[in-house]
C-alpha positions in Angstrom: 0.3 0.1 0.0 2.1 3.2 -1.4 0.0 5.4 0.7 0.0 3.7 4.0 2.7 6.2 5.3 -0.1 9.2 5.3 -2.3 7.2 7.8 0.9 6.3 9.8 2.1 9.8 9.9 -1.8 11.0 10.8 -1.3 8.6 14.1 1.9 9.9 15.3 1.1 13.6 14.6 -2.1 12.6 17.0 0.2 11.3 19.5 2.8 14.0 19.5 -0.3 16.4 20.7 -1.6 13.8 23.3 2.0 14.1 25.0 1.0 18.1 25.1 -2.8 17.0 25.7 -3.2 13.9 27.7 -7.3 13.7 27.4 -8.4 10.2 28.6 -10.2 10.3 25.3 -7.6 10.8 23.2 -5.5 8.3 24.5 -8.6 5.4 24.0 -8.4 6.6 20.5 -4.8 6.0 20.1 -5.3 2.7 21.8 -7.7 1.8 19.0 -5.6 3.2 16.7 -2.7 1.4 17.7 -4.9 -1.6 17.4 -5.9 -1.1 13.6 -2.0 -0.4 12.4 -1.1 -3.5 14.0 -3.6 -5.6 12.2 -2.4 -3.7 8.7 1.4 -4.6 9.9 1.0 -8.1 10.7 0.5 -9.4 7.4 3.7 -7.3 6.1 5.8 -8.4 9.1 8.6 -10.8 8.5 8.2 -14.0 10.0 10.3 -13.3 12.7 8.5 -10.6 14.3 5.2 -12.0 13.3 6.5 -15.2 16.0 7.5 -12.6 18.4 4.5 -10.3 18.1 2.0 -13.7 18.5 4.3 -14.6 21.6 3.8 -11.3 23.2 -0.2 -11.4 22.3 -0.8 -14.5 23.5 0.8 -14.3 26.8 -0.5 -10.8 27.3 -3.9 -12.3 26.4 -3.6 -15.5 28.7 -2.6 -12.8 31.8 -5.2 -10.3 31.3 -8.3 -12.5 33.3 -5.5 -12.2 36.2 -5.4 -8.6 36.2 -7.8 -5.9 37.5 -7.5 -3.7 34.3 -10.5 -2.8 32.8 -11.3 -3.3 28.5 -11.0 0.9 28.5 -7.5 0.4 30.3 -6.5 -2.2 28.0 -7.1 -0.6 24.8 -5.6 2.8 25.9 -2.5 0.9 27.0 -2.3 -0.7 23.2 -0.8 3.0 22.5 2.0 3.3 25.1 4.6 2.3 23.0 3.6 5.2 19.9 6.6 7.3 21.1 9.1 4.8 20.1 7.5 4.3 16.7 7.0 7.8 16.1 11.0 8.5 17.0 11.8 5.5 14.1 9.2 7.7 11.9 11.3 10.8 12.4 15.0 9.5 12.0 14.9 9.3 8.1 15.3 13.0 8.2 18.4 13.2 10.0 19.9 10.2 7.7 18.9 12.4 4.8 20.6 15.6 5.7 23.7 13.8 6.2 23.3 11.9 2.8 22.5 15.3 1.2 25.8 16.8 2.5 27.5 14.0 1.0 29.1 13.1 4.1 28.6 9.4 2.7 31.1 9.7 0.3 33.9 11.1 3.2 33.8 7.4 4.3 34.5 6.2 0.8 37.4 9.0 1.0 38.7 8.1 4.3 38.9 4.5 4.1 40.8 4.6 0.8 43.8 7.0 2.6 47.0 6.1 3.1 48.0 3.2 5.0 50.8 0.8 5.2 49.0 -2.4 6.6 45.6 -3.3 7.5 46.4 -2.5 11.1 46.3 0.9 10.6 43.6 0.4 8.3 41.7 -1.3 11.3 41.8 1.7 13.3 40.8 4.3 10.9 37.9 2.4 9.6 36.7 2.1 13.4 36.8 5.7 13.5 34.8 6.5 10.8 32.5 4.0 11.6 31.7 5.4 14.9 31.3 8.9 13.3 29.2 8.3 10.8 26.8 5.4 12.2 25.5 8.1 14.9 24.5 9.3 11.8 23.3 7.2 9.4 22.7 4.0 11.7 23.2 0.5 9.3 23.8 2.7 6.4 26.7 3.4 7.6 27.2 -0.7 7.9 26.6 -1.7 4.3 28.4 1.5 3.0 31.5 0.9 4.7 31.5 -3.1 3.9 31.1 -2.2 -0.1 33.9 0.2 0.3 36.0 -2.4 2.2 35.5 -5.1 0.0 36.2 -3.3 -3.3 39.6 -1.9 -1.3 40.4 -5.4 0.0 40.3 -7.3 -3.2 44.3 -7.6 -3.3 44.4 -9.3 0.1 43.4 -13.0 0.8 39.8 -13.6 0.6 39.7 -15.4 3.9 41.6 -12.4 5.7 39.9 -9.6 4.2 36.3 -11.6 5.3 37.6 -11.6 8.9 38.7 -7.9 8.8 35.3 -6.5 7.2 33.5 -8.8 9.8 34.9 -7.4 12.9 35.6 -3.7 11.9 32.3 -3.1 10.6 30.1 -4.4 13.3 32.3 -3.6 16.0 32.7 -0.2 14.8 28.7 -0.1 14.2 28.3 -0.8 18.2 30.6 1.8 19.3 28.3 4.4 18.4 25.3 3.2 19.6 25.5 3.5 23.4 25.9 7.3 23.6 23.4 7.8 20.1 20.3 9.9 20.9 19.1 8.1 17.6 19.4 4.7 18.9 15.8 3.0 19.6 17.0 1.4 22.5 18.2 4.5 23.9 14.5 5.8 24.2 13.4 2.5 25.5 15.8 1.9 28.5 15.3 5.6 29.2 11.5 5.3 29.4 12.0 2.0 31.4 14.1 3.5 33.8 13.4 6.7 34.5 16.9 8.0 34.2 17.8 11.3 32.0 19.7 11.3 29.0 22.5 13.9 30.1 23.2 11.6 33.2 23.5 8.3 31.5 25.3 9.9 28.2 28.8 10.3 30.4 29.2 7.1 31.2 28.1 5.6 27.8 31.0 7.7 26.3 33.5 6.5 28.5 32.5 3.1 27.9 32.7 3.4 24.2 36.2 5.0 24.4 37.8 1.9 26.4 35.9 -0.5 24.2 37.5 2.0 21.3 41.4 1.7 22.7 40.7 -1.7 23.5 39.7 -3.0 20.0 42.0 -0.5 17.9 44.8 -1.7 20.2 44.0 -5.4 19.4 43.1 -4.7 15.6 46.5 -2.8 15.3 48.2 -5.7 16.7 46.7 -8.3 15.1 46.2 -6.9 11.2 49.6 -5.6 11.1 51.1 -8.3 9.9 49.4 -7.9 6.4 50.6 -5.2 3.9 47.6 -3.0 2.5 48.4 -2.2 -1.3 49.3 1.8 -1.2 46.5 3.8 -2.9 47.3 6.8 -5.4 48.5 10.0 -2.9 45.4 12.0 -2.3 45.6 15.6 -3.4 46.1 18.3 -0.5 42.1 19.9 -1.3 41.0 16.2 -0.7 42.8 15.9 2.6 41.6 19.5 3.7 38.1 18.6 2.4 38.2 15.2 4.4 39.0 17.2 7.5 36.6 19.8 7.0 34.0 17.5 6.3 34.3 15.4 9.4 35.1 18.9 11.8 31.9 19.7 10.5 30.2 16.4 11.2 31.5 16.2 14.7 30.6 19.7 15.8 27.0 18.9 14.4 26.9 15.8 16.6 28.1 17.7 19.8 25.3 20.4 19.1 22.8 17.8 18.9 23.4 16.2 22.0 24.0 19.6 23.5 20.0 20.6 22.1 18.8 17.4 23.6 20.0 17.6 26.9 19.5 21.7 27.0 15.9 21.2 25.5 14.9 18.4 27.5 15.9 20.4 30.7 14.4 23.8 30.2 11.2 22.4 29.2 10.8 19.6 31.2 10.3 17.1 28.1 11.2 13.3 28.4 13.8 12.3 26.1 11.9 10.4 23.3 9.4 13.7 23.2 12.7 15.7 22.8 14.5 14.0 20.1 11.0 13.3 18.1 10.4 17.1 18.3 14.2 17.9 17.5 15.2 16.0 14.8 13.0 17.6 12.1 14.0 21.1 12.5 17.7 20.5 13.1 17.8 18.6 10.2 15.8 21.1 8.0 18.3 23.8 9.4 21.5 21.6 8.7 20.4 21.4 5.2 19.7 25.2 4.8 23.5 26.0 6.6 25.1 23.9 4.2 23.0 24.8 1.3 21.7 21.4 0.2 17.9 22.3 0.5 16.8 20.9 -2.7 18.6 17.2 -2.6 17.7 17.2 1.4 14.2 17.5 0.4 14.4 15.0 -2.4 16.1 12.2 -0.2 14.2 13.0 2.9 10.9 12.9 1.1 11.4 9.6 -0.2 13.2 8.1 2.5 10.3 9.1 4.9 8.4 7.8 2.9 9.6 4.6 2.5 10.2 4.1 6.3 6.5 4.6 7.1 5.3 2.2 4.4 8.0 -0.7 5.7 7.6 0.0 9.4 5.5 -3.2 10.1 8.1 -5.3 11.7 8.3 -2.7 14.6 4.5 -1.8 14.8 4.1 -5.7 15.7 6.8 -5.7 17.9 6.0 -2.8 20.0 2.1 -2.9 19.8 1.9 -6.4 21.3 4.8 -5.1 23.5 2.5 -2.9 25.4 -0.2 -5.3 25.9 2.4 -8.0 27.2 3.7 -5.4 29.7 0.9 -4.0 30.8 -0.4 -7.4 31.5 2.4 -8.6 33.1 3.0 -5.6 35.3 -0.9 -6.2 37.0 -0.7 -10.0 37.1 0.9 -12.4 39.6 3.1 -13.8 37.2 5.2 -10.2 38.1 5.6 -11.9 41.4 6.8 -15.0 40.2 9.2 -13.8 38.3 10.4 -11.4 41.0 10.9 -14.2 43.0 14.8 -15.2 41.5 15.8 -11.5 41.7 14.8 -10.8 45.3 16.8 -14.0 46.3 19.6 -12.6 44.6 19.1 -8.9 46.5 22.1 -8.9 48.3 24.0 -10.2 45.2 23.5 -7.5 42.8 26.6 -8.5 40.6 24.8 -12.1 40.2 21.8 -10.0 38.6 23.9 -8.1 36.4 25.6 -10.8 34.6 22.3 -12.6 34.5 21.1 -9.9 32.6 23.9 -10.1 29.9 23.5 -13.5 29.4 19.9 -13.2 29.0 20.7 -10.7 26.4 23.2 -12.6 24.7 21.5 -16.0 24.9 18.5 -14.5 23.4 20.0 -13.1 20.7 21.5 -16.2 19.1 18.1 -17.4 18.5 16.9 -14.1 16.9 15.1 -12.5 19.6 15.6 -8.7 18.8 17.4 -6.8 21.6 14.6 -4.4 22.3 12.2 -7.3 23.0 14.5 -8.4 25.6 14.4 -5.1 27.2 10.4 -5.3 26.8 10.3 -8.6 28.6 12.8 -7.0 31.7 10.8 -4.0 31.6 8.0 -5.9 33.0 10.3 -6.5 36.2 11.7 -3.3 36.0 10.4 -2.2 39.5 12.2 -4.8 41.4 15.1 -4.8 39.3 15.5 -1.0 40.6 15.1 -2.2 44.1 18.5 -4.2 43.7 20.4 -2.1 41.3 20.1 1.7 41.0 17.9 3.1 37.8 21.6 4.5 36.6 23.2 1.1 36.9 20.1 -0.9 35.6 20.1 1.7 32.5 24.1 0.8 31.9 23.6 -2.5 32.1 20.4 -2.4 30.0 22.5 -0.4 27.2 25.7 -2.1 27.1 24.0 -5.4 27.1 21.6 -4.1 24.3 24.6 -3.3 21.9 27.0 -5.7 23.0 25.0 -8.0 21.3 24.4 -6.4 18.2 28.0 -8.2 16.4 26.7 -11.8 17.6 23.2 -11.3 17.1 23.0 -14.5 14.7 19.7 -13.5 13.0 20.3 -9.6 13.8 19.5 -7.3 11.0 23.5 -6.2 10.8 24.8 -9.6 10.9 22.3 -10.6 8.2 23.8 -7.5 5.9 27.1 -9.1 6.6 26.5 -12.2 5.6 24.8 -11.5 3.1 27.6 -9.2 1.7 30.5 -11.5 2.1 28.9 -14.5 1.8 29.4 -16.1 5.1 27.5 -18.1 7.4 25.7 -15.7 10.2 27.5 -18.2 13.0 30.9 -17.4 11.5 30.7 -14.1 12.3 29.3 -14.4 15.5 32.1 -16.5 16.4 34.7 -14.0 15.4 32.9 -11.4 17.3 32.2 -13.5 20.3 35.0 -12.4 22.7 34.7 -8.9 21.8 30.9 -8.7 22.7 31.8 -10.7 26.3 34.2 -8.1 27.0 31.8 -5.6 25.8 29.7 -6.9 28.3 32.1 -7.2 31.4 32.9 -3.9 30.7 29.1 -2.7 31.4 29.0 -5.1 34.0 31.9 -3.3 36.1 30.5 0.2 35.5 27.3 -0.8 36.2 28.3 -2.5 39.2 29.7 0.5 40.6 27.1 2.7 40.1 24.6 0.6 42.3 
């Protein structure tokens, strides 16, 4: 359906209005509309998300008779996760201004820079991936892999494939913990009630530690392989690269500052702040670069395409709302809380269990956002054992640490198709990295209890 985006957009605009004017009848209406878009999207969703959605829906319906929720409460609650879907709907505008500014070309130029061996290229590739993933998300990974596949043709295929599957997935994961455009960030802040400005310094610290560790390892491991010297870059190109990278860093720093400042000054929650900020920020950035026409063309097409194809996330988040509300209001929550209560004096064990749960479920295709949703049902008891900030750090790092090893995850699947490698092979080569990432997250979360 080519014009589904108009219906979805109208619902998201109505949802934003409801956040400022929270009338009960409006919340009920949005709940009904959430059910409608669930019915529209279910057949269009992939099999994996159909299974996840059906599971959440079935468990939620089984638990409902054991709750005190009225039918009005149930229907109203179906729209509880519309903010996450609205965030997903505005993200294409940020991706589009990066594309219009040709910052994606910057990636190609930097990855063709002058290096002597693959160890140097590993460090550079990881740095560039972090910078561009913060804006381009999955697009940065696919673009980097295309460039690296072309650049590494003179290298033995086994070595080239290992290099690409490591640096692209790891560089991608390093940008996610501190990115305000990452959907998991919004969901975790919603669950824990922690402010973005409070969480951000710890996420940056963990990312820097992992970046240093992985860069040193990559330089040591791959330095034995020479890299064919490309043609020397012209001075103007070097200056252009530095200027473009500086502009990108300034834009990112400005955006992070505005998210924190606007949220604090106007007392807005994180999701609403980002939703309201992304479109005008992208528009102003495009105007400042003199790229308005190309930005609008790219952005309009990407925005329509995103809304027309967001069926997987609609199925996940709408059914997750029912599951979470039913679980919170049923005796089943008490049963799930018992193991946590038993470990109340051993918070380190709780942090380890959270990390292992994400790793285990990701190996079987369960999306990290779904895992966060499952844990959100017992977030209250978790925050009695851990502090809200400790839980937020644990959930965020557990989420991003599993990105390189999520066997059926989007980025691993894309990499598998690009390199014609088994997703389990990719998981194998990134497992140690993900475990170290998780351990660093556990250490930070433990000291923040």
